[in-house]
Every structure is written in structure tokens, then in C-alpha cells.
C-alpha positions as CSV (number, residue, x, y, z in Angstrom):
1,M,-108.7,244.7,-190.6
2,S,-107.1,243.9,-187.3
3,A,-103.7,243.4,-188.9
4,M,-103.9,246.8,-190.6
5,L,-104.9,248.5,-187.3
6,D,-101.9,246.8,-185.5
7,S,-99.6,248.0,-188.3
8,A,-100.8,251.6,-188.0
9,L,-100.5,251.6,-184.3
10,Q,-96.9,250.6,-184.4
11,A,-95.8,252.7,-187.4
12,A,-97.3,256.0,-186.3
13,P,-95.7,256.1,-182.8
14,A,-92.4,254.9,-184.3
15,T,-92.3,257.8,-186.8
16,K,-93.3,260.3,-184.1
17,A,-90.7,258.9,-181.7
18,R,-87.9,259.2,-184.3
19,G,-88.7,262.9,-184.9
20,Y,-89.0,263.6,-181.2
21,W,-85.6,262.0,-180.3
22,A,-83.9,263.8,-183.2
23,T,-85.2,267.1,-181.8
24,V,-84.0,266.1,-178.3
25,A,-80.5,265.2,-179.7
26,R,-80.2,268.6,-181.5
27,R,-81.2,270.5,-178.4
28,I,-78.6,268.6,-176.2
29,V,-75.9,269.2,-178.8
30,G,-76.8,272.9,-178.8
31,D,-76.5,273.1,-175.0
32,K,-72.9,274.1,-174.2
33,V,-73.1,273.2,-170.6
34,S,-74.4,269.7,-171.2
35,M,-71.8,269.1,-174.0
36,A,-69.0,270.4,-171.8
37,C,-70.1,268.0,-169.0
38,A,-70.4,265.1,-171.5
39,I,-66.9,265.8,-172.8
40,I,-65.5,265.8,-169.3
41,L,-67.2,262.6,-168.4
42,V,-66.0,260.9,-171.6
43,L,-62.4,261.9,-170.8
44,I,-62.7,260.6,-167.3
45,F,-64.2,257.3,-168.5
46,A,-61.6,257.0,-171.2
47,S,-58.7,257.6,-168.9
48,A,-60.0,255.1,-166.4
49,L,-60.6,252.5,-169.1
50,L,-57.2,253.0,-170.8
51,A,-55.2,253.4,-167.5
52,P,-52.9,250.4,-168.1
53,W,-51.8,251.9,-171.5
54,L,-51.2,255.5,-170.4
55,G,-47.7,254.8,-169.0
56,L,-48.6,255.7,-165.5
57,A,-46.7,254.7,-162.4
58,D,-47.7,251.7,-160.3
59,P,-50.6,252.9,-158.2
60,Y,-49.7,250.3,-155.5
61,Q,-46.0,251.0,-155.2
62,G,-45.0,253.5,-152.5
63,S,-41.9,254.8,-150.8
64,M,-41.8,256.5,-147.4
65,I,-39.0,258.8,-148.6
66,R,-41.3,260.5,-151.1
67,R,-44.5,260.6,-149.1
68,L,-46.8,263.6,-149.4
69,R,-45.0,265.4,-152.2
70,H,-46.6,268.6,-153.3
71,I,-48.5,269.1,-156.5
72,G,-46.1,269.9,-159.3
73,T,-43.2,267.9,-157.9
74,P,-41.0,266.7,-160.9
75,G,-42.1,263.2,-161.8
76,Y,-45.3,263.5,-159.7
77,P,-47.5,266.2,-161.3
78,L,-50.3,265.7,-158.6
79,G,-47.9,264.8,-155.8
80,T,-47.9,261.6,-153.7
81,D,-50.1,260.2,-150.9
82,E,-49.4,259.3,-147.3
83,L,-47.5,256.2,-148.4
84,G,-45.5,257.8,-151.3
85,R,-47.8,256.5,-154.1
86,D,-48.3,258.5,-157.2
87,M,-51.5,260.5,-156.9
88,L,-52.1,260.9,-160.6
89,A,-52.0,257.1,-161.1
90,R,-54.2,256.4,-158.1
91,L,-56.8,258.9,-159.1
92,I,-57.0,257.5,-162.7
93,Y,-57.1,253.9,-161.6
94,G,-59.4,254.8,-158.7
95,G,-61.9,256.1,-161.3
96,R,-62.5,252.5,-162.3
97,L,-63.9,251.4,-159.0
98,S,-65.5,254.7,-158.2
99,L,-67.4,254.8,-161.5
100,I,-68.4,251.1,-161.3
101,V,-69.8,251.4,-157.7
102,G,-71.4,254.7,-158.6
103,I,-73.1,253.8,-161.9
104,L,-73.9,250.0,-161.7
105,P,-76.4,250.5,-158.8
106,V,-78.3,253.0,-160.8
107,I,-78.4,250.8,-163.9
108,F,-79.7,247.8,-161.8
109,A,-82.2,250.0,-160.0
110,F,-83.3,251.5,-163.3
111,A,-84.1,248.0,-164.8
112,I,-85.9,246.8,-161.6
113,G,-87.7,250.0,-160.7
114,T,-88.9,250.6,-164.3
115,S,-90.3,247.1,-164.5
116,L,-92.1,247.4,-161.1
117,G,-93.4,250.9,-161.8
118,L,-94.6,250.0,-165.3
119,V,-96.6,247.0,-163.9
120,A,-97.9,248.9,-160.9
121,G,-99.0,251.9,-163.1
122,Y,-100.6,249.9,-165.8
123,V,-102.3,247.1,-163.9
124,G,-103.4,249.2,-160.9
125,G,-105.6,247.8,-158.2
126,R,-104.2,245.5,-155.6
127,I,-101.0,244.9,-157.5
128,N,-100.4,248.7,-157.5
129,T,-101.2,248.8,-153.8
130,A,-98.9,245.9,-153.0
131,I,-95.9,247.3,-154.9
132,M,-96.2,250.9,-154.0
133,R,-96.9,250.3,-150.3
134,T,-93.8,248.1,-150.2
135,V,-91.8,250.8,-151.8
136,D,-93.1,253.4,-149.3
137,V,-91.6,251.4,-146.5
138,F,-88.1,252.3,-147.7
139,Y,-89.0,256.0,-147.6
140,A,-89.1,255.8,-143.8
141,F,-85.3,255.9,-143.9
142,P,-83.0,258.5,-145.3
143,S,-80.9,257.2,-148.2
144,V,-77.6,257.6,-146.4
145,L,-78.7,255.7,-143.3
146,L,-80.4,253.0,-145.4
147,A,-77.3,252.5,-147.4
148,I,-75.1,252.3,-144.3
149,A,-77.5,249.9,-142.6
150,I,-77.7,247.5,-145.5
151,S,-73.9,247.6,-146.1
152,G,-73.2,247.1,-142.5
153,A,-75.5,244.1,-142.4
154,L,-74.0,242.6,-145.6
155,G,-70.4,243.4,-144.8
156,A,-67.8,245.5,-146.5
157,G,-66.9,245.0,-150.1
158,I,-67.6,246.3,-153.6
159,T,-70.4,243.8,-154.4
160,N,-72.2,244.5,-151.1
161,S,-72.0,248.2,-151.7
162,I,-73.5,247.8,-155.2
163,V,-76.3,245.7,-153.7
164,S,-77.1,248.2,-150.9
165,L,-77.1,251.2,-153.2
166,T,-79.4,249.3,-155.7
167,I,-81.9,248.6,-152.9
168,V,-81.7,252.3,-152.0
169,F,-82.5,253.5,-155.5
170,V,-85.1,251.0,-156.6
171,P,-88.0,252.6,-154.6
172,Q,-87.2,256.1,-156.0
173,I,-87.2,254.9,-159.6
174,T,-90.3,252.7,-159.1
175,R,-92.3,255.7,-157.8
176,V,-91.3,257.8,-160.8
177,A,-92.0,255.0,-163.2
178,E,-95.4,254.3,-161.7
179,S,-96.4,258.0,-161.8
180,V,-95.4,258.4,-165.4
181,T,-97.1,255.2,-166.4
182,T,-100.3,256.2,-164.7
183,G,-100.4,259.4,-166.7
184,V,-100.3,257.6,-170.1
185,R,-102.2,254.4,-169.5
186,N,-105.5,255.9,-170.5
187,M,-104.3,257.8,-173.6
188,D,-105.8,257.2,-177.0
189,F,-102.9,255.1,-178.4
190,V,-103.2,252.7,-175.4
191,E,-106.9,252.4,-175.8
192,A,-106.5,251.7,-179.5
193,A,-104.0,249.0,-178.6
194,R,-106.5,247.4,-176.2
195,A,-109.2,247.6,-178.9
196,S,-107.0,245.8,-181.4
197,G,-106.7,242.9,-179.0
198,A,-103.2,243.4,-177.7
199,G,-102.5,241.8,-174.3
200,P,-101.2,243.7,-171.2
201,I,-97.6,242.6,-171.7
202,T,-97.6,243.6,-175.4
203,I,-99.1,247.0,-174.5
204,M,-96.6,247.7,-171.8
205,R,-93.6,246.5,-173.8
206,V,-94.5,247.9,-177.2
207,H,-96.8,250.8,-176.7
208,M,-96.1,252.2,-173.2
209,L,-92.4,251.6,-172.5
210,G,-91.1,253.9,-175.2
211,N,-93.3,256.7,-173.9
212,V,-92.3,256.5,-170.3
213,L,-88.7,255.5,-170.6
214,G,-87.3,258.9,-171.4
215,A,-88.6,260.6,-168.2
216,I,-87.4,257.7,-166.1
217,F,-84.0,257.7,-167.8
218,V,-83.5,261.4,-167.1
219,Y,-84.4,260.9,-163.4
220,A,-82.0,257.9,-163.2
221,T,-79.2,259.9,-164.7
222,G,-79.6,262.5,-162.0
223,L,-79.3,259.7,-159.4
224,I,-75.8,258.8,-160.6
225,S,-74.4,261.9,-158.8
226,V,-76.1,260.9,-155.6
227,S,-74.8,257.3,-156.1
228,M,-71.2,258.5,-156.5
229,I,-71.4,260.4,-153.3
230,L,-73.0,257.6,-151.3
231,A,-70.6,255.0,-152.7
232,A,-67.7,257.3,-151.7
233,G,-69.2,257.7,-148.3
234,L,-69.5,253.9,-147.8
235,S,-65.8,253.5,-148.7
236,F,-64.9,256.4,-146.5
237,L,-66.6,254.6,-143.6
238,G,-64.8,251.3,-144.4
239,L,-68.0,249.7,-145.8
240,G,-66.9,249.7,-149.4
241,T,-63.6,249.1,-151.2
242,K,-60.8,247.7,-149.0
243,P,-57.2,248.9,-149.0
244,P,-54.9,249.1,-150.9
245,E,-57.3,249.4,-153.9
246,P,-57.4,252.9,-155.2
247,E,-60.9,254.3,-154.9
248,W,-61.8,258.0,-154.4
249,G,-63.8,257.6,-151.2
250,L,-61.2,255.3,-149.6
251,M,-58.5,257.7,-150.7
252,L,-60.3,260.5,-148.8
253,N,-60.3,258.4,-145.7
254,T,-56.6,257.5,-145.8
255,L,-55.6,261.1,-146.7
256,R,-57.7,262.8,-144.0
257,T,-54.7,262.7,-141.5
258,A,-52.6,264.6,-144.0
259,I,-55.0,267.5,-144.6
260,Y,-52.9,269.8,-142.3
261,V,-49.6,268.8,-143.9
262,N,-50.6,268.8,-147.6
263,P,-54.2,269.9,-148.0
264,W,-54.2,270.2,-151.8
265,V,-53.1,266.6,-152.3
266,A,-55.6,265.4,-149.7
267,A,-58.4,267.3,-151.4
268,L,-57.8,265.7,-154.9
269,P,-60.1,262.6,-154.4
270,G,-62.9,264.9,-153.2
271,A,-62.4,267.2,-156.2
272,M,-62.8,264.2,-158.5
273,I,-66.0,263.1,-156.8
274,F,-67.4,266.6,-157.0
275,A,-66.4,267.0,-160.7
276,V,-68.1,263.7,-161.8
277,S,-71.2,264.3,-159.6
278,I,-71.8,267.8,-160.8
279,C,-71.2,266.8,-164.4
280,F,-73.8,264.0,-164.2
281,N,-76.2,266.5,-162.4
282,L,-75.8,269.2,-165.0
283,L,-76.1,266.6,-167.9
284,S,-79.3,265.3,-166.3
285,D,-80.7,268.9,-166.2
286,G,-79.8,269.5,-169.8
287,M,-81.5,266.3,-170.9
288,R,-84.6,267.2,-168.9
289,S,-84.7,270.6,-170.7
290,A,-84.1,269.1,-174.1
291,M,-86.9,266.6,-173.6
292,D,-89.4,269.2,-172.7
293,I,-90.3,270.2,-176.3
294,R,-92.8,272.8,-175.0
295,N,-89.9,275.2,-174.2
């Protein structure tokens, strides 16, 4: 009897989940804005990944005789920077570091924050109090100042930037995960799992994780746009990527003195940061709307 109950508990939610996610996928595909943003992001990711095979100029090789060429210059479609390096090549190669430093912290924070929030929301009591009060300490500081403080303490570098941004985002995701978990921990399917003799770890992993993961994932996707801006800000302040590596935030820093000479070229790294951030933001909004099946 117990085995039959366990089988029913696992089969019914699985069937319902497949139908739900199929509906979500259809709604996202039907959202023109979300699909346009997804296509733009795929193109940016693909160009950054395939940069060595695109026949681009050397992003590190410069020449003082061709510095600050304008957009549309023959041989340099996006001009050159303050050291005469090809801007198109540096923007595409720079997407590698910018995307890594912008996305990895959210992935790490998603894994850590979801685990902490799931435990805090399901177990409750003193464990919930200990986790959530620790998380609340980080809310005493604005995200920007906290990222700068941690990066300054750890030192400049890509790894330290990723660590600092991960620490910034873990409390935010933990709070969302705890809130969502608290809302479902007393639902009928969880009570049925308890009645069947399933342990806390099994209930959290098998029965609850799938029901809370969607909302947390959508929230985390929206954080990528914030992470991109914060990562670029750290590099702009000299706390992230070091020269001569191409990275959009660092490129903004090095080109700031050329803004009065060639403002369009100087604005290109900022335009890339804005485009990627707004695409992730709009895609997150589209996913949130698609997952709300009541609309």
C-alpha cells in the first residue's frame, strides 16, 4: 500500500509538471519581445564563443597611427580605441569575460541561495531564524557598496569579482526561495508525502524543489542584468579585469578620456552592457508572465 501511494505521489505531479512547462514554453515562444531578446542573446553568446574562428583582428594589437578611428572606417567597421586596437574585435572578445563575470555569480548564488532558502522554508524554527537573520545582515548594505567593499578587501581580479558578486546575490535569492518554500510546505501533496513516510530530504528534493524552482529561476534570471552592470562597474573602478584584457567595463574606463574626441566609439562598450542587460531583463519579465497561467 505504501509503495502504491509513493508511486502515485510521484507520477501525478510529474504529469502535471510536464503539461505546465509545455504551456509555459508555448507562451514564451508566442511572446515576440522575449523571443527577440533570446535571439539577440544567442547571437552575442555565439559570437563571443566563436570569436577565434570569425577572422577578427588581434584584439591586443594596437597602433598609435590609427588610434580613435571613427565608426565606418575602412577595415575598422566600429573604429579603433585609444591605442588603435580594433573595436569590433575587442567588443566580441570582451563579451567572453563580461558574460562570464556577469552570469557565473548568479549561477553560484542560485545554487547556494536555493539550497539555503529551501531548508529554511521547510524546516522552519531555529534553523529558519538562524539562516534568515544572517541573510538580513547583508541587506544593511546597498548591493553596489557591498560588492565594492568585498572586492576591495579581496583584491582586483576576475575570480574575486565573481566571489564578491556571488556573496551579494545569495541573500536575495535565499529570501525568495524561503518565501516560496514557506508557501508550499503545507500543501496537500507535501502532507501526503509526509504521511507516506518520506523523510525531509526526500520531500525537499523530490516533491518541493520542482514546485519552487521556477519562481526562483525567473527571479535569478532578472538578477543577471544587475550582475552585468555591477561587474562592469567593478572593472571600471579597477577592481575587476586588468588591462590589456578586453572587458566592457574596463573598456569604458580606458575610453572615458576619448569621449570628447570620438564619443560614438567611446559609447560602444556601454551600449553592449545596456543591450545585454535589457535583454535579460525583458526575457525575465516574459518568463514571469508565461509562468503565471492565471493570465
